[in-house]
C-alpha positions in Angstrom: 8.9 -18.8 14.1 8.2 -20.1 10.7 4.7 -21.3 9.7 3.0 -22.4 6.4 0.2 -19.8 6.2 -2.1 -18.3 3.7 -1.4 -14.6 3.4 -4.7 -13.6 5.0 -4.0 -15.9 8.0 -0.5 -14.4 8.4 -2.0 -10.9 8.3 -4.6 -11.7 10.9 -1.9 -13.2 13.3 0.3 -10.1 12.7 -2.5 -7.7 13.5 -3.3 -9.6 16.7 0.3 -9.3 17.7 -0.1 -5.5 17.5 -2.8 -5.7 20.2 -5.6 -3.8 18.6 -8.4 -2.9 21.1 -11.1 -2.4 18.5 -11.6 -4.1 15.1 -14.4 -3.3 12.7 -14.7 -4.5 9.1 -17.3 -5.7 6.6 -16.6 -8.7 4.5 -15.6 -8.2 0.9 -13.6 -10.5 -1.4 -10.6 -10.8 -1.2 -10.3 -9.2 2.2 -12.8 -11.5 4.0 -10.3 -14.1 5.2 -8.3 -11.5 7.2 -11.2 -10.6 9.4 -12.6 -14.1 9.5 -9.2 -15.2 11.0 -9.2 -12.3 13.4 -12.7 -13.1 14.6 -11.6 -16.7 15.3 -8.6 -15.4 17.3 -11.0 -13.3 19.4 -13.5 -16.2 19.8 -10.7 -18.5 20.9 -9.5 -16.0 23.5 -6.1 -15.5 21.7 -6.9 -11.8 21.1 -8.5 -9.6 23.7 -10.3 -7.1 21.5 -13.7 -5.6 20.8 -14.7 -7.0 17.4 -17.6 -4.9 16.1 -20.0 -6.4 13.5 -21.2 -3.6 11.2 -23.5 -3.3 8.3 -21.2 -1.7 5.7 -17.7 -0.5 5.1 -18.8 3.1 5.8 -19.8 1.9 9.3 -16.6 0.0 9.8 -14.5 3.1 9.0 -16.8 5.2 11.3 -16.4 2.8 14.2 -12.6 2.8 14.1 -12.6 6.6 13.7 -14.5 6.8 17.0 -12.4 4.1 18.7 -9.2 5.9 18.0 -10.6 9.3 19.0 -11.5 7.6 22.3 -7.9 6.4 22.7 -8.1 2.8 21.4 -5.7 1.2 19.0 -7.8 0.1 16.0 -7.8 -1.8 12.8 -9.9 -2.3 9.7 -9.6 -3.8 6.3 -11.4 -3.6 2.9 -11.1 -3.9 -0.8 -12.4 -2.4 -4.1 -16.0 -1.1 -3.7 -15.6 -1.3 0.1 -12.7 1.2 -0.1 -14.9 3.5 -2.2 -17.8 3.2 0.3 -15.4 4.2 3.1 -14.0 7.1 1.1 -15.8 10.0 3.0 -14.7 8.6 6.3 -11.1 7.9 5.1 -10.8 11.7 4.4 -12.1 12.4 7.9 -9.8 10.0 9.6 -6.8 11.5 7.9 -7.9 15.1 8.3 -8.5 14.6 12.0 -5.0 13.1 12.3 -6.2 9.8 13.8 -3.5 7.1 13.9 -4.7 3.6 12.8 -3.9 0.9 10.3 -6.0 -0.5 7.5 -5.2 -3.4 5.1 -6.3 -2.8 1.5 -6.5 -6.2 -0.2 -6.1 -4.7 -3.6 -8.9 -5.5 -6.1 -10.3 -4.1 -9.3 -13.1 -1.5 -9.1 -16.4 -2.0 -11.0 -17.7 -1.7 -13.6 -17.6 -4.1 -15.2 -17.6 -6.2 -12.0 -14.3 -7.9 -11.2 -13.3 -9.6 -8.0 -9.6 -10.0 -9.1 -6.5 -8.1 -8.4 -5.4 -4.7 -9.6 -4.6 -1.5 -7.6 -7.3 0.8 -8.8 -9.0 0.9 -5.3 -6.1 2.2 -3.3 -5.1 4.5 -6.2 -8.6 6.0 -6.2 -8.1 7.2 -2.6 -4.4 8.2 -2.9 -5.3 11.8 -2.1 -7.3 11.0 1.1 -4.2 11.8 3.3 -3.3 8.3 4.3 0.2 7.0 4.2 0.2 4.2 1.6 2.7 1.3 1.7 2.7 -1.4 -1.0 3.9 -4.9 -0.3 5.8 -7.2 -2.7 5.3 -10.4 -0.7 3.5 -11.9 2.3 6.6 -11.7 4.4 6.8 -8.0 3.4 3.1 -7.6 4.4 3.7 -9.1 7.8 6.7 -6.8 8.6 5.0 -3.8 7.0 1.8 -4.2 9.1 3.8 -4.1 12.4 5.8 -1.1 11.2 2.6 0.6 10.1 1.4 0.9 13.7 4.7 2.3 14.7 4.7 4.8 11.9 1.0 5.8 12.4 1.4 6.4 16.1 4.6 8.3 15.7 3.2 10.6 13.0 -0.5 10.7 14.0 -1.4 9.8 10.4 -3.3 6.7 9.3 -1.5 4.0 7.3 -2.9 1.9 4.5 -1.0 -1.3 3.9 -1.7 -2.4 0.3 -1.5 -6.1 -0.4 -2.4 -7.6 -3.7 -5.7 -9.5 -3.5 -5.5 -13.3 -4.2 -2.0 -13.0 -5.5 -0.8 -12.5 -1.9 -3.9 -12.8 0.4 -4.8 -16.3 -0.8 -1.3 -17.7 -1.4 0.1 -20.3 1.0 3.8 -20.0 1.8 6.3 -20.4 4.7 6.5 -17.2 6.6 8.5 -16.0 9.6 5.9 -14.7 12.2 7.5 -12.8 15.1 6.6 -13.7 18.6 4.7 -11.4 21.0 7.8 -10.4 22.9 9.4 -9.1 19.7 6.4 -7.0 18.8 5.9 -5.7 22.3 9.5 -4.6 22.4 9.1 -2.7 19.1 5.6 -1.4 19.6 4.8 0.3 22.9 1.2 0.5 24.3 -1.0 3.0 22.4 -1.2 6.4 24.1 -3.2 8.9 22.1 -2.7 12.3 23.9 -5.6 14.0 22.0 -8.1 11.3 22.9 -11.6 12.3 23.9 -12.1 12.4 27.7 -15.3 13.2 29.5 -13.2 14.7 32.3 -11.7 17.2 29.9 -14.2 17.7 27.1 -13.1 18.9 23.7 -14.7 18.8 20.2 -13.1 17.2 17.1 -14.2 17.5 13.5 -16.0 20.8 14.0 -16.6 23.4 11.3 -13.4 25.2 10.2 -14.0 28.6 8.4 -11.9 29.6 5.4 -9.7 31.7 7.8 -8.1 28.4 9.1 -8.9 25.6 6.6 -5.8 26.3 4.5 -3.6 26.1 7.5 -5.1 22.7 8.5 -4.5 21.3 5.1 -1.0 22.7 4.9 -0.1 21.2 8.3 -1.4 17.8 7.0 0.7 18.1 3.9 3.8 18.9 5.9 3.1 16.0 8.3 2.8 13.6 5.3 6.1 14.8 3.8 7.9 14.5 7.2 6.5 11.0 7.6 9.2 9.8 5.3 11.7 10.0 8.2 9.3 8.0 10.4 9.0 5.3 7.7 12.8 5.0 7.4 13.2 4.9 11.1 10.5 2.3 11.6 12.2 -0.1 9.1 15.5 0.3 10.8 14.0 -0.3 14.2 12.2 -3.4 13.0 15.4 -4.7 11.5 17.1 -4.4 15.0 14.3 -6.5 16.4 13.8 -9.3 13.8 17.0 -9.0 11.6 15.1 -8.6 8.4 16.1 -5.6 6.3 13.5 -3.7 4.2 14.0 -0.8 1.9 11.5 1.6 3.4 10.9 3.9 0.4 11.9 2.1 -2.7 13.5 -1.3 -3.1 16.2 -1.5 -5.7 17.5 -4.7 -7.3 20.5 -3.0 -8.8 22.7 -4.0 -11.7 25.6 -1.6 -12.0 25.7 -1.7 -15.8 22.0 -1.3 -16.3 20.7 1.5 -18.5 17.1 0.4 -18.4 15.0 0.4 -15.2 11.6 -1.0 -14.5 9.6 0.5 -11.6 6.5 -1.1 -10.2 4.4 -1.6 -7.1 3.3 -4.8 -5.3 3.8 -8.5 -6.0 4.5 -8.0 -9.7 8.1 -7.2 -8.6 8.6 -10.9 -7.8 7.4 -11.8 -11.3 9.9 -9.4 -12.9 12.7 -10.7 -10.7 12.0 -14.3 -11.8 11.8 -13.2 -15.4 15.1 -11.4 -15.2 16.7 -14.6 -14.0 15.1 -16.6 -16.9 15.7 -14.1 -19.7 19.4 -13.5 -19.3 19.8 -12.5 -22.9 17.8 -9.4 -22.3 19.8 -6.2 -21.5 20.7 -5.6 -17.9 17.8 -4.1 -16.0 17.5 -2.3 -12.7 14.3 -3.5 -11.0 12.6 -1.1 -8.5 9.6 -1.7 -6.3 8.0 1.5 -5.0 7.1 0.6 -1.4 6.0 4.1 -0.2 3.6 5.8 -2.6 2.3 8.3 -0.1 4.2 10.3 1.0 5.7 10.4 -2.5 9.5 9.9 -2.2 10.6 12.0 -5.1 14.2 12.4 -4.1 14.6 8.7 -3.4 13.2 8.0 -6.9 15.6 10.4 -8.5 18.5 8.7 -6.8 17.3 5.3 -7.8 17.1 6.4 -11.4 20.7 7.8 -11.6 22.5 6.5 -14.7 19.4 5.2 -16.5 18.6 6.1 -20.1 15.1 4.6 -20.0 12.7 4.0 -17.1 9.6 1.8 -17.5 6.8 2.5 -15.0 4.6 -0.6 -14.9 1.4 -0.2 -12.9 -1.8 -2.1 -12.3 -4.2 0.8 -12.5 -5.0 3.8 -14.8 -6.7 7.1 -14.9 -9.2 6.9 -17.9 -8.7 9.9 -20.1 -5.2 10.6 -18.7 -3.3 7.4 -18.5 -0.8 6.3 -15.9 -1.2 7.4 -12.3 2.2 6.5 -10.9 3.9 7.2 -14.2 2.6 10.8 -14.2 4.0 11.4 -10.8 7.3 9.8 -11.7 7.6 12.1 -14.7 7.0 15.1 -12.5 9.7 13.9 -10.0 12.2 13.3 -12.8 11.6 16.7 -14.4 13.9 18.2 -11.7 16.7 15.7 -12.5 19.6 16.3 -14.8 20.1 13.6 -17.5 16.7 12.1 -16.5 15.8 8.9 -18.3 13.0 8.7 -20.8 9.8 7.4 -19.1 7.8 4.7 -20.7 4.5 4.2 -18.8 2.4 1.0 -19.1 -0.6 -0.5 -17.4 -0.6 -4.3 -17.1 -2.7 -7.0 -15.4 -5.9 -4.9 -15.0 -8.8 -6.8 -13.5 -6.5 -9.7 -12.5 -5.2 -10.6 -15.9 -2.2 -12.9 -15.5 1.2 -11.2 -15.9 3.4 -14.0 -17.4 7.2 -14.1 -17.3 7.4 -13.2 -21.0 6.1 -9.7 -20.1 9.8 -9.0 -19.3 11.2 -9.3 -22.9 8.0 -7.6 -24.2 8.8 -4.6 -22.1 12.3 -4.4 -23.5 10.9 -4.7 -27.1 8.5 -1.9 -26.3 11.3 0.3 -25.0 13.3 -0.3 -28.2 10.2 0.6 -30.3 9.8 3.8 -28.2 6.2 2.9 -27.1 4.7 3.7 -23.7 5.5 7.4 -24.2 3.4 8.8 -22.7 1.2 5.8 -21.9 0.0 2.5 -23.2 -1.7 -0.7 -22.0 1.0 -3.3 -22.7 -1.1 -6.4 -22.5 -4.2 -5.1 -24.3 -5.6 -7.5 -26.9 -7.3 -5.5 -29.7 -9.5 -8.3 -30.9 -11.2 -8.4 -27.5 -12.2 -4.7 -27.7 -15.9 -4.0 -27.7 -17.5 -2.5 -30.8 -17.3 1.3 -31.0 -20.4 2.9 -29.5 
């Protein structure tokens, strides 16, 4: 059924439809509205769930770790510094192969302090061993959250659903929210076979000597790579239930005669699509939104880039002293491709800076000028740079 909802409201209703048994989260902008709405659903009796009040994001992650280990379906959410405070526990959750879902309401990381959107927080924990899925719209976030539980419980890997803070979480729009019967048909009750049980005691998270640690990490790596199949299957299964089709790994807005491509993550894909419609005098462009960043879908990216002479990787984060994060991985993937396109890598919109429609022709001008190789910040304003120290 269709409702006019803020993104955070829609995410809260969607999480409730997945019937979590334990929710723990600590408020941090712009994630707060998600958990506020969940707490109201619990207080109103709509959601039968243990909502645990905690004193920090580290505690929130620890609570949901214990909840899943005991056999409960769990959920948490955070942003920015909260993600970093969770970091130690995020590695433990993934390493213990505990299935759960977390929403990352993407926000810039301090310092300097910023409460606005970029994707530095989720990029900072990209190697924690969580599946990472990036959403281009609030409808995408609704559908992806439901699929995330299915993926997580099929693979026994945690899933981070990345949703641009404010740009999506605080945006009001008409959304199609599935009913409880649809979600129940798609998502069976949680049954974690390795749950802790006093009648059959085991230990988890114990010390692993060097004789076995490599094998544990190798098994985790294989499971992450194999999760691509579960991600594809989850999207197909959800389409059967709700009729909406998603591109599970990479969404391609193709133009058959395009020789230039732009690849990005998150809601900026919508800005670029609108800009392409406005600036029709700009050369044909293949727009690509990378939905699955972990596991990294290298083969799907190579297929998406076939026939391009130039690829622009546009990302809302950077690695200081190195440059682009996504761009570096894209270059590595394309190194195994014959007739690979030149890669131009730009950061844009850091700390929530507005990304206007005219970024689209500016990207094309930069490609013609050969900039962005290997990396540049396309919207940097030199007159605002601080004096050299």
